[in-house]
C-alpha angles and dihedrals in degrees: 000000000000111000098166095110091060092063112024099073096051114121112224096171095242093295112171090214134033124192122225123195106223127180097174089249122127096265099051094039089054091049092048090052093048093050091047090057099041110032122075096198126087116278123223113198109209113197129182117202100207089191095215100113133055089236095056096094092044091052091049091052092048091052092047091052091046092053093047090052093048095042091244119147110247123208123175143170131192120217109220100192146353125226106180125084089226099071095179093054095046092046090051093051092050092045095054092042088058092046091052091050092053093045089054092046092056096034089239125155098189127080117183119205129183103229110146139190095281090053089052092054092049093048095048092050092048092050092049093051095043095041126243144163129275094276092047094050088058089068121204117358132218087232124025115184117210130176099276104009146017130237116226121200106182096169100068091106090058131077128220087256091056091051094048089050091051091051091050093049092049097040093238116170118219141164128239118226104220091202088070087076095048107113090203084090119072095224091054092054090054089047093051102040111019105037095056090052093049092047091049088057093047127001089205095049091121089066090053089053090047090053090048090050093049092050092052090048090053090053091046092049090051092049090050089049089056092045091052089059093052106032098086090062094045106039118039127162094350090310130117116213104221091198093056095041092052090060088071130087112264090248091054092045091059092048093047091053090049089048091053094047092046090057092047091052093042092244092293110165126238095022102094114066127194088245090062091055094046092048091054090044089056090055090062093063102027115113092220107106097205134028143120134230127193122244129189123286097024096303126133136198109221121194116207110175107288097003140067118206121202109203146135119277113267121215094204126153116197112229120208115243136185112182130180109245113259129191089262121024132179122196112176102310096337119104116201119186139180108228136182099226141358134173102211127079110196130124087283090069127067123190118189138181107221091210091064097051137047116253143249102059124218140198115219140156127252123290128197111277096018115157138175130215096231119222111251093014122099098222147028132289128198116248088224091059093047091053090051093047090051090050093237112176113256095237091058099048098078095053100034111125123249123191112228136171127228090274088058093247110154105235102175144001100212114241091357119058141359126216129225088264092071113100131207125254092255093053128077117279135154101182123066124180131180131193136197140154117269110269093023130095131219110258112255092342119157110197127184107203124192 
């Protein structure tokens, strides 16, 4: 059986080395042999000894001897133990972690894997039954593009029967993993009961599944193309604009959220669940202005009024502070300064008459029950309510600075609200303060510093 056409036209971008994942089973041994015959670059055989069968060490030694004989670089790792209940998932994570390490070692950007047409059928059926997104329903791809490398699966047009025939014709020795027949695993049940039925209906059914997969990938590529044109207006600095996202069709909204999460999780499979997407989608229409939902791997989605932030959980305890006012003060990202003169008169400027307040002045954070006697308003208003009205994010409210005098009267909420103690430019004052966020400048301010 001539398999040259499956390999020769693959673009490996002039890499000096390519990495091949090889288990010593019939599929990966056939692929290794094909690449050996048809690629001119240096092959790196990457083998994972999963250490769960008596034969594992024997298979590793055979593969090592084979590679030495064929002048193929051999890299291996042995997994000592497993900790997760889901063995298949943990084994997959460890396998790809090893592949990425070897790719980096040899500065290679191409990883060859031996998935074939039968694998594609099994994967598509599993995705349909478990539930997935458009990309997931397509199953395994001929080319999967990751951040620093691509995965190439050149055997998807072949069946297991084709591969066994190739091995026989080329006298290729391989080992059979007996656990592949264990119906304890979902994939093996599909392999034993469903594939024979489908192949009985149509011997070339794997090509029908491949066509189905390619069509879904085309749709997915088009959707991502449309998302790429919109994403910069919707997702900026780890923040989703609810207003911009809600302009989109519900179908596109779901795909945009998946697109964002995929980038956050580095396109790792099996992390993002449909529930995660629907939970974030609910945030875009929920009337609650502030709340948080948990996402996988210690991430959260945090809604703050018109925005949703995707970030890691922070174990941050707010400490109370009460600091004597200095000429220049920095609290979180707020800069508060004493100045000699300034022309503007917004909420970022505070003018005080020292005879009407008790010196010295302090900066402190909010306490329960705090209120301010607002300038121009006959009465008091709770600091908590002012923060809510100004749409201040929840995680900033507890540490936000308040200017108080020695009698604990709140004189000013920098950038937000002035108290009745603030005086106008045409009245007497001998203290001037300004405030702005770090990295920003006061608009049209002219300060004369000492």
